[in-house]
C-alpha positions in Angstrom: 39.4 -3.6 2.1 37.3 -1.1 3.9 33.5 -1.3 3.8 31.4 1.6 2.7 30.3 3.7 5.6 26.8 5.0 5.5 26.7 8.7 6.5 24.0 11.2 7.0 24.1 12.2 3.3 23.1 8.7 2.2 20.2 8.6 4.7 19.0 12.0 3.7 19.1 11.0 0.0 17.0 8.0 0.7 14.5 10.0 2.8 14.2 12.6 0.0 13.6 9.8 -2.6 10.8 8.2 -0.5 9.2 11.6 0.2 9.3 12.4 -3.6 7.7 9.0 -4.4 4.9 9.6 -2.0 4.4 13.1 -3.2 4.2 12.0 -6.9 2.0 9.1 -6.0 -0.6 11.4 -4.4 -0.9 13.2 -7.7 -2.2 10.1 -9.5 -5.9 9.7 -8.4 -6.2 6.2 -9.9 -3.1 4.8 -8.2 -3.7 6.0 -4.7 -6.6 3.6 -3.9 -5.0 0.8 -5.8 -1.9 1.0 -3.7 -3.2 2.6 -0.5 -6.0 0.2 0.4 -3.8 -2.9 0.2 -1.0 -1.1 2.0 -3.2 0.0 4.8 -4.5 -3.6 5.2 -0.9 -4.9 5.0 0.2 -2.6 7.8 -2.7 -3.5 9.9 -1.9 -7.2 9.4 1.7 -6.5 10.2 0.7 -4.9 13.5 -1.7 -7.7 14.4 0.8 -10.4 13.6 3.5 -8.7 15.7 1.1 -8.7 18.7 0.5 -12.4 18.3 3.9 -13.5 17.2 6.7 -11.0 17.6 9.1 -12.5 15.1 10.3 -11.3 11.7 8.6 -14.3 10.0 5.3 -13.4 11.7 5.7 -9.8 10.5 6.2 -10.9 6.9 3.3 -13.3 7.0 1.0 -10.7 8.6 2.0 -8.1 6.0 1.5 -10.4 3.0 -1.8 -11.7 4.3 -3.0 -8.1 5.0 -2.0 -6.9 1.6 -3.8 -9.9 0.0 -7.0 -9.1 1.9 -6.6 -5.4 1.0 -6.3 -6.3 -2.7 -9.4 -8.4 -2.4 -11.3 -5.5 -0.8 -10.2 -3.1 -3.5 -11.1 -5.5 -6.3 -14.5 -6.1 -4.7 -15.2 -2.4 -4.5 -14.1 -2.0 -8.1 -16.4 -4.8 -9.3 -19.4 -3.1 -7.7 -18.5 0.2 -9.4 -18.2 -1.5 -12.8 -21.6 -3.3 -12.4 -23.5 -0.1 -11.8 -25.6 0.7 -14.8 -25.2 4.1 -16.3 -28.2 6.4 -16.6 -30.2 6.1 -19.8 -29.5 8.9 -22.4 -32.3 11.5 -22.3 -33.3 10.6 -18.7 -35.8 7.9 -19.8 
């Protein structure tokens, strides 16, 4: 039995799908910070973990810890935004 060979068409379809996901994600203003902030922290954690321990396990741990810290940062900024008091009606 022959295995399925991955050609250029398969790679280009995946690349187009990823580009479309990011393009559609950018149109949702509420989703971008919710996903982008933890993802940025996750990628930073991934890079730092690979500098310290260049192994796949280190990369996974760094990415997960970075995403967790990013989610906490996002939730903390959201909490402060929710605690702000709205201005009184009539400007008084």
